[in-house]
Structures are given as structure tokens and as C-alpha cells.
BAKE-750797 format. One record per residue (C-alpha): x, y, z; chain; residue number from 1. Coordinates in Angstrom, 2 decimals, decimal comma. Each point is the difference from the previous one (the first is absolute). Layout:
N
         X         Y         Z   c     k
         X         Y         Z   A   NUM
...
END
This chain:
396
         X         Y         Z   c     k
      0,00      0,00      0,00   A     1
      1,40      3,38     -1,03   A     2
      0,95      2,40      2,79   A     3
     -2,10      3,18      0,09   A     4
      1,79      3,15     -1,08   A     5
      0,48      2,81      2,48   A     6
     -1,81      3,10     -1,29   A     7
      1,71      3,40      0,15   A     8
     -1,95      3,17     -0,70   A     9
      1,78      3,20     -1,02   A    10
     -0,61      3,04     -2,14   A    11
      2,85     -0,46     -2,51   A    12
      1,63     -3,33     -0,76   A    13
      3,41      0,34     -1,67   A    14
      1,54     -3,02     -1,74   A    15
      3,74      0,63     -0,22   A    16
      2,35      1,45      2,59   A    17
      2,73      1,51     -2,14   A    18
      0,62      3,78     -0,04   A    19
     -3,26      0,81     -1,84   A    20
     -2,25     -2,05      2,29   A    21
      1,71      1,22      3,16   A    22
     -0,06      3,65     -1,10   A    23
     -3,75     -0,20     -0,65   A    24
     -0,54     -1,74      3,34   A    25
      2,05      2,67      1,78   A    26
     -1,90      2,91     -1,57   A    27
     -3,39     -1,57      0,68   A    28
      0,86     -0,69      3,64   A    29
      1,11      3,60      0,52   A    30
     -3,51      1,06     -0,99   A    31
     -1,63     -2,57      2,25   A    32
     -0,99     -2,43     -2,76   A    33
      0,37     -3,56      1,27   A    34
      1,87     -2,34     -2,35   A    35
      1,72     -3,37     -0,19   A    36
      3,05     -0,91     -2,09   A    37
      0,72     -3,59     -1,08   A    38
      3,40     -0,84     -1,53   A    39
      1,20     -3,38     -1,26   A    40
      3,70      0,58      0,73   A    41
      1,60      0,34      3,42   A    42
      1,47      3,29      1,18   A    43
      3,64     -1,10     -0,31   A    44
     -0,40     -1,25     -3,56   A    45
     -1,32      3,38     -1,14   A    46
      2,61      1,89      2,03   A    47
      2,80     -1,96     -1,63   A    48
     -1,31      0,17     -3,57   A    49
      2,32      2,60     -1,48   A    50
     -1,75      2,24     -2,49   A    51
      1,19      3,34     -1,25   A    52
     -2,07      3,03      0,76   A    53
     -0,04      3,53     -1,39   A    54
     -2,66      2,06      1,75   A    55
     -1,58      3,09     -1,47   A    56
     -0,33      2,98      2,32   A    57
     -3,73     -0,73      0,28   A    58
      0,70     -3,52      1,27   A    59
      2,50      1,30      2,56   A    60
     -2,58      2,54      1,13   A    61
     -2,63     -2,72      0,46   A    62
      2,35     -1,87      2,34   A    63
      1,15      2,95      2,05   A    64
     -3,23      2,01      0,19   A    65
     -2,01     -3,03      1,12   A    66
      2,23     -0,74      2,98   A    67
      2,04     -2,93     -1,28   A    68
      3,53     -0,07      1,43   A    69
      2,13      2,62     -1,75   A    70
      2,84     -2,37     -0,95   A    71
     -0,66      0,84     -3,64   A    72
      1,38      3,47      0,80   A    73
      2,97     -1,16      2,09   A    74
      0,92     -3,19     -1,90   A    75
     -1,35      0,80     -3,47   A    76
      2,31      1,52     -2,58   A    77
     -1,51      3,08     -1,65   A    78
      0,96      0,47     -3,64   A    79
     -0,25      3,18     -2,01   A    80
      0,26     -1,57     -3,45   A    81
      1,19     -2,84     -2,20   A    82
      2,65     -0,42     -2,68   A    83
     -0,97     -1,13     -3,51   A    84
      3,07     -1,54     -1,63   A    85
      0,19     -0,82     -3,70   A    86
      2,66      0,02     -2,70   A    87
      2,43     -0,30      2,89   A    88
     -0,89      3,44      1,37   A    89
     -1,91      1,05      3,12   A    90
     -2,93      2,41     -0,05   A    91
     -1,05      1,01      3,52   A    92
     -3,60      1,05      0,67   A    93
     -0,44      2,29      3,01   A    94
     -3,53     -0,61      1,29   A    95
      0,13      2,83      2,53   A    96
      0,86      2,50     -2,72   A    97
     -2,42     -1,45     -2,54   A    98
     -3,13     -0,65      2,11   A    99
      0,98      0,88      3,58   A   100
     -0,38     -3,61      1,18   A   101
      2,11     -2,89      1,23   A   102
     -0,32     -3,76      0,50   A   103
      1,20     -2,12      2,91   A   104
      1,80     -3,31     -0,31   A   105
     -1,49     -2,25      2,70   A   106
     -0,41     -3,75     -0,45   A   107
     -3,54     -1,41     -0,09   A   108
      0,74     -2,48      2,78   A   109
      0,99      2,95      2,21   A   110
     -3,34      1,67     -0,79   A   111
     -1,67     -3,25      1,08   A   112
      1,99     -0,09      3,26   A   113
     -1,10      3,54      0,86   A   114
     -3,66     -0,62     -0,80   A   115
     -0,08     -3,36      1,81   A   116
      1,49      1,67      3,08   A   117
     -2,60      2,76     -0,19   A   118
     -2,86     -2,51     -0,17   A   119
      1,46     -1,92      2,97   A   120
      0,48      3,24      1,96   A   121
     -3,62      0,97     -0,62   A   122
     -1,35     -3,50      0,81   A   123
     -1,00     -0,66     -3,60   A   124
     -1,46     -3,39     -0,85   A   125
      2,49     -1,49     -2,49   A   126
     -0,02     -3,79     -0,48   A   127
      3,25     -1,26     -1,58   A   128
      0,50     -3,57     -1,26   A   129
     -3,71     -0,16     -0,84   A   130
     -1,20     -1,39     -3,32   A   131
     -3,16      1,34     -1,64   A   132
     -1,90     -2,88     -1,61   A   133
     -3,18      1,65     -1,28   A   134
     -1,61      3,38     -0,61   A   135
     -3,72      0,20     -0,64   A   136
     -3,22      2,05      0,30   A   137
      1,85      2,89     -1,61   A   138
     -3,15      1,53     -1,47   A   139
     -1,84      0,04      3,32   A   140
      0,23      2,52      2,83   A   141
      2,12     -2,51      1,94   A   142
      2,85     -1,43     -2,06   A   143
      1,79     -2,90      1,66   A   144
      3,19     -2,02     -0,13   A   145
      1,39     -3,14      1,59   A   146
      3,53     -0,35      1,35   A   147
      2,01     -2,53      1,97   A   148
      2,63      1,21      2,46   A   149
      3,37     -1,52      0,93   A   150
     -1,61     -2,28      2,61   A   151
     -2,43     -1,46     -2,52   A   152
     -2,99      1,87      1,41   A   153
     -2,63      0,95     -2,59   A   154
     -1,64      3,43     -0,04   A   155
     -2,78      1,70     -1,95   A   156
      0,22      3,78     -0,24   A   157
     -3,14      2,09     -0,49   A   158
      0,72      3,60     -1,02   A   159
     -1,60      3,03     -1,63   A   160
      2,87      0,45     -2,44   A   161
      2,56     -2,53     -1,22   A   162
      3,37      1,15     -1,36   A   163
      2,31     -2,13     -2,11   A   164
      3,58      1,10      0,73   A   165
      1,50     -3,44     -0,57   A   166
      2,57      0,71     -2,69   A   167
      0,50     -0,91     -3,64   A   168
     -1,22     -3,58      0,49   A   169
     -3,13      1,32      1,71   A   170
     -2,49     -2,62      1,19   A   171
     -2,62      2,76      0,26   A   172
      0,49      1,12     -3,60   A   173
     -0,37     -3,55     -1,32   A   174
     -3,31     -0,33      1,83   A   175
     -1,65      2,74     -2,05   A   176
     -1,63     -1,02     -3,31   A   177
     -0,91      2,13     -2,98   A   178
      2,84      2,51      0,18   A   179
      2,67      0,92     -2,55   A   180
      3,77     -0,39      0,26   A   181
      2,41      2,16     -1,98   A   182
      3,57     -1,28     -0,07   A   183
      3,24     -0,33     -1,91   A   184
      2,99     -2,23      0,68   A   185
      3,47      1,48     -0,51   A   186
      2,57     -2,06     -1,95   A   187
      2,75      0,75      2,51   A   188
      0,61     -0,02      3,74   A   189
      2,39      1,56      2,50   A   190
      2,94     -1,84      1,52   A   191
      0,22      1,60      3,45   A   192
      2,76     -0,05      2,59   A   193
      0,61      1,28      3,50   A   194
      3,63      0,81      0,67   A   195
      2,11      1,15      2,92   A   196
      1,50      3,09     -1,61   A   197
     -0,03      3,79      0,27   A   198
     -2,20      2,08     -2,28   A   199
      1,26      0,27     -3,56   A   200
     -1,66      3,38     -0,56   A   201
     -2,05      2,55      1,97   A   202
     -3,22     -0,74     -1,93   A   203
     -1,53     -3,08     -1,64   A   204
      1,29     -0,68     -3,51   A   205
     -2,38     -1,25     -2,72   A   206
      2,23     -1,17     -2,83   A   207
     -0,88     -0,82     -3,61   A   208
      2,81     -1,85     -1,76   A   209
      0,41     -2,19     -3,10   A   210
      0,40     -2,92      2,41   A   211
     -3,26      0,64      1,82   A   212
     -1,42      2,09      2,82   A   213
      1,63      0,38      3,42   A   214
     -1,19      1,69      3,19   A   215
      2,61      1,02      2,54   A   216
     -2,20      0,43      3,05   A   217
      0,74      0,22      3,71   A   218
     -1,07     -1,49      3,33   A   219
      2,18      1,72      2,62   A   220
      3,46      1,47      0,42   A   221
      1,50     -3,50      0,07   A   222
     -2,46     -2,18     -1,96   A   223
     -1,00      0,65     -3,60   A   224
     -2,62     -1,46     -2,33   A   225
      0,70     -0,31     -3,73   A   226
     -1,77     -1,55     -2,98   A   227
      0,70     -0,82     -3,61   A   228
     -2,33     -1,07     -2,81   A   229
     -0,01     -3,76     -0,59   A   230
     -2,00     -2,87     -1,44   A   231
     -3,03     -0,88      2,18   A   232
      1,32     -3,58      0,29   A   233
      3,54      1,01      1,00   A   234
      1,65     -2,34      2,53   A   235
      1,52      2,02      2,86   A   236
      2,32     -2,89      0,90   A   237
      1,69      0,33     -3,39   A   238
      1,28      3,45      0,93   A   239
      3,17      0,36      2,05   A   240
      0,76      3,25      1,82   A   241
      2,68      0,90     -2,55   A   242
     -2,40     -0,59     -2,87   A   243
     -2,72      2,11      1,64   A   244
      2,31      2,94      0,67   A   245
      1,42     -0,19     -3,51   A   246
     -3,50      0,06     -1,51   A   247
     -1,18      2,90      2,15   A   248
      3,13      2,01     -0,75   A   249
     -0,23     -0,38     -3,77   A   250
     -3,57      1,33      0,13   A   251
      1,13      3,24      1,63   A   252
      3,36      0,37     -1,78   A   253
      0,67      3,31     -1,68   A   254
      2,67      2,51     -0,96   A   255
     -0,27      1,63      3,45   A   256
      1,53     -3,13      1,53   A   257
     -2,86     -0,57      2,46   A   258
      0,80     -3,06      2,12   A   259
     -2,30     -1,93      2,32   A   260
      1,01     -0,57      3,61   A   261
     -0,08     -3,75      0,56   A   262
     -0,26     -2,31      2,98   A   263
     -1,25     -3,36      1,21   A   264
     -3,29     -1,05     -1,64   A   265
     -2,26     -1,65      2,57   A   266
     -3,29     -0,24     -1,89   A   267
     -0,86     -0,80     -3,64   A   268
     -3,45     -0,22     -1,55   A   269
     -1,79      0,23     -3,35   A   270
     -2,97      2,35      0,09   A   271
     -2,62     -0,60     -2,68   A   272
     -2,57      2,70     -0,56   A   273
     -3,13      0,91     -1,89   A   274
     -2,61      2,72     -0,25   A   275
     -3,43     -1,02      1,27   A   276
     -3,28      1,76      0,85   A   277
     -3,31     -1,46      1,16   A   278
     -3,11      2,00     -0,84   A   279
     -1,99      0,82      1,96   A   280
      1,85      0,02      3,34   A   281
     -3,20     -0,80      1,86   A   282
     -2,80     -2,55      0,01   A   283
     -2,98      0,48      2,26   A   284
      1,42      0,71      3,46   A   285
      3,54     -1,20     -0,85   A   286
      2,76      2,40     -1,04   A   287
      3,50     -0,77     -1,33   A   288
      3,06      2,07      0,88   A   289
      3,65     -0,15     -1,00   A   290
      1,43     -3,01     -1,81   A   291
     -3,30     -1,85      0,42   A   292
     -1,43      2,34     -2,64   A   293
      3,00      1,06     -2,06   A   294
      3,73     -0,47     -0,44   A   295
      2,61      2,07     -1,82   A   296
      3,59     -0,69     -1,06   A   297
      2,42      1,42      2,58   A   298
      1,67      2,41     -2,44   A   299
     -2,27      2,90      0,99   A   300
      0,12     -0,69      3,78   A   301
     -3,79      0,04      0,23   A   302
     -1,06     -3,30      1,65   A   303
     -0,26      0,89      3,71   A   304
     -0,87      3,61     -0,78   A   305
     -3,00     -1,09     -2,07   A   306
     -1,10     -2,27      2,84   A   307
      0,13      2,89      2,47   A   308
     -1,93      2,21     -2,44   A   309
     -2,70     -2,71     -0,16   A   310
     -0,03     -0,11      3,79   A   311
     -0,55      3,74      0,27   A   312
     -2,91     -0,03     -2,45   A   313
     -1,64     -3,04      1,63   A   314
      0,57      1,24      3,55   A   315
     -1,71      3,30     -0,79   A   316
     -2,91     -1,86     -1,61   A   317
     -0,42     -2,34      2,98   A   318
      0,32      2,84      2,48   A   319
     -2,64      1,98     -1,91   A   320
     -2,30     -3,02     -0,01   A   321
      0,10     -0,41      3,77   A   322
     -0,17      3,70      0,80   A   323
     -2,82      0,88     -2,42   A   324
     -1,61     -3,36     -0,87   A   325
      0,50      1,02     -3,63   A   326
      1,65     -2,55     -2,29   A   327
      0,71      2,36     -2,93   A   328
      3,78     -0,01      0,52   A   329
      0,05     -3,77      0,40   A   330
     -1,78     -0,38     -3,33   A   331
      2,52      2,38     -1,57   A   332
      3,11     -1,65      1,46   A   333
      0,92     -2,11     -3,02   A   334
     -0,35      2,77     -2,59   A   335
      1,98      2,48      2,09   A   336
      2,80     -2,42      0,91   A   337
      0,31     -1,22     -3,60   A   338
      0,74      3,51     -1,28   A   339
      3,29     -0,01      1,88   A   340
      0,63     -3,68     -0,76   A   341
     -0,09      0,58     -3,75   A   342
      2,20      3,11      0,26   A   343
      2,52     -2,12      1,89   A   344
     -0,31     -2,84     -2,51   A   345
      0,77      2,41     -2,81   A   346
      3,02      1,47      1,79   A   347
      1,37     -3,41      1,01   A   348
     -0,42     -1,40     -3,52   A   349
      1,64      3,10     -1,47   A   350
      3,00     -0,17      2,32   A   351
      0,36     -3,73     -0,60   A   352
     -0,13      0,19     -3,80   A   353
      2,28      3,04     -0,13   A   354
      2,73     -1,50      2,17   A   355
      0,07     -3,70     -0,93   A   356
      1,74     -1,46     -3,02   A   357
     -2,41     -1,88     -2,31   A   358
      0,31     -3,75      0,42   A   359
      0,19     -0,49     -3,78   A   360
      2,75      2,67     -0,18   A   361
     -1,99      1,96     -2,58   A   362
      2,38      2,85     -0,94   A   363
     -2,80      2,41     -0,89   A   364
     -1,71     -0,38      3,38   A   365
      3,31      0,31      1,82   A   366
      0,81      3,25     -1,82   A   367
     -3,54      1,28      0,49   A   368
      0,33     -0,46      3,78   A   369
      3,26      1,95      0,01   A   370
     -1,74      2,79     -1,91   A   371
     -2,74      0,03      2,61   A   372
      2,50      0,17      2,85   A   373
      1,78      2,88     -1,73   A   374
     -3,34      1,77     -0,48   A   375
     -0,88     -0,34      3,68   A   376
      3,37      1,05      1,38   A   377
      0,53      2,93     -2,39   A   378
     -3,35      1,61      0,81   A   379
     -0,95      1,49      3,37   A   380
     -3,62     -0,83     -0,77   A   381
      0,96     -3,62     -0,70   A   382
      1,96     -0,16      3,22   A   383
     -2,92      1,50      1,91   A   384
     -2,42     -2,62     -1,34   A   385
      2,27     -2,81      1,14   A   386
      0,68      1,68      3,36   A   387
     -3,69      0,66      0,68   A   388
     -0,97     -3,57     -0,86   A   389
      2,85     -1,56      1,96   A   390
     -0,57      2,06      3,17   A   391
     -3,75     -0,54     -0,19   A   392
     -3,18      1,86     -0,74   A   393
     -2,08      1,51      2,82   A   394
     -2,13     -2,57      1,83   A   395
     -3,72      0,18     -0,72   A   396
END
């Protein structure tokens, strides 16, 4: 005989306890809106999953203004621009001069640590190591979902609003019929490393070369993150440290003699990526945020920032619903969030196609991309467009 499920009643049920789900939970709780977060992974797994993070000023403001620990200001690395490198020459873009904005380098797992600590500090109900097995009644006034916690105990959650914040493999998204997916797969990937080395340059370097794209990014004063364009099926074990450094260096080589600062490589990975959007981002009383509803290639540094923009739009809609009993903003969530999503998709696709070397080595396309880079860097208006898009548009 099956054991009866324990029923939990809450206002907002959030499936997914990454940065997006925890940020929404935090904002709702600050306004007295009861919520529950269910996350399949354990806290330590998320904390130790190293993912790069470039935060727009609006995302930093969301963290600091809402009372999350201010480590993003003390441990984050504020950047005033980037360097576009092509034909072996560097072309710095000064964001502060162009659009009076900056970005902050702060790893996504550190954002998670801060938000998880804030939810624990405020006695938030976050259930880690808990697997969601069903979502249903989405078109009723009480959507529901089942989950099983780490002890094997089964629960049924009854809520007013259900939020899918469960990442790119979203269980919630797959449960919704009759929607439309827009997506493209890219014919290349990034070979990423973490290395114990000093910074090679003050700002991040985005390099277009005949040998393929390279990104010379950063993590801290002593640990750096770098990537180079590769085949999606590349075997990381086939690459020695000497081979990796040689490949990275030849992609940034130029007459100025720029040389990477090298060190011990302690992490290697191949990062595949795609562009994906689900429309609409809502179904009945369920709403999708972040990677559950859309993903972008990392070239434009938009992933976490888009998730936080979703959170802001949805939080304001939920808050309006409970304070006025008017669901107008909830009904408008998908359309409003998608406006920014498609702007970010366009920017990310543009940056990706402009900086990467065509897989088929088509000489026309390679030259065309160099012409585009020259157009952008030789025009203040072109630089301003890139700077405005990279640092982020105002939050709705």
C-alpha cells in the first residue's frame, strides 16, 4: 500500500534552487509572501560547480539593494570594459566612457552561496536534495507538484503560483504541452580551463583569429579562466598543458608581442552551447524563469543576467497580485520578459558569429567578420551599441 504524501500549502512554489530560484524566493519573502523552494541537488554540489559569471550593474544592484550579503562588492572584480582583439591587434572598449556603466566579474556559484546564506539567515524554506516527480493542475487556482526529499519522504505542494526555475533541462518546462520552442545548435564549443596564474591583461580579451576564437577571462588575482573554440566532441584528455597553452597563445599572437601568463591548469572542460527560447514563458499558473525558459551562448555574458531580469519582472507581477488582487501583470509576464530575452538572443548571436571562425573555414565569412569587427571598433556609435548591450539594458 502506497504511503500517503505529506501536503504542504504555500503561496508560491519554486522548483529549482539555483541563483534565479533563490533570488525570487528572497525578494518574495522580504515582502511577506510565503514560498517554498525545492532543489534536486545538494548545497555543496551547487557551491562547488564552477561557472563563470559576469554581472550587469542591474544584477549587482538586485543583490545589494535587497539585503543579500555584499560580498559581490568586496570580492567581485569590477570591470570598466573589454578588449576586442583581431588581426593580432587589441581594440579596447571603455564602457564607462561609452555608456557610463561597468560589469562585475563574480562567479555564479558565489552568487548562489550568497543567496543560499540569505535564505538560511531569514529562515527561508529551501529543500535541497529533493526530486520533483510531477507537476499538475497548472490551469487551476491551485497548481501542485510532488517531490521526494533526501530521506525518501513524499510531499505534495499546493500553491497559488508555481515557478519553474529548474535550469536548461527543466522538468517543469517539459510538463507543458502546446508551446513553441525556438532554438539553434552551434557547430562549435568552448574548451575551458581554470589555471593558477596571474592576470594576463587588465580587462577580458575577446579574440578573433584564423585559428578560432579565444576568451582570456579572469577569476581572481591568482586564478584565471580561459577558453578557446573547439569541436563539440573534443576530448579534454587529449590535451596536455603545453598543447593548451600553445593553442591559446597562437590565438592571441600579434605584432605587439602580447604573451599570456601561464600556470598550472587544474580544470578542463568542453562547454557546448545553443540558443533556445520557449514561448510563452507561462502556462496557467506556472511561470518559467532563467534557463528553464531560455538559454544563450556565453559570448554575450547574458545567462544569469537574463535570469535575474526574469525574476524582477515576475516578482513585481506576483507582488502586485497579492497586494491588489489584480492578475494583469501576471498575465503580461511572458510578453514583457520575452522582449529582453530576444534582445539578448540577438546580441549573443551577433557576438558569437562575429568572433568565432566558421567551422567550414569559409574565407568570405571569415573576412566579413573582420570587416564587422573593424566597423564596430572604428565607430563610437558601434562601440556604444556593444557597450550598452554588454553592460545591460534597464530592468523593466
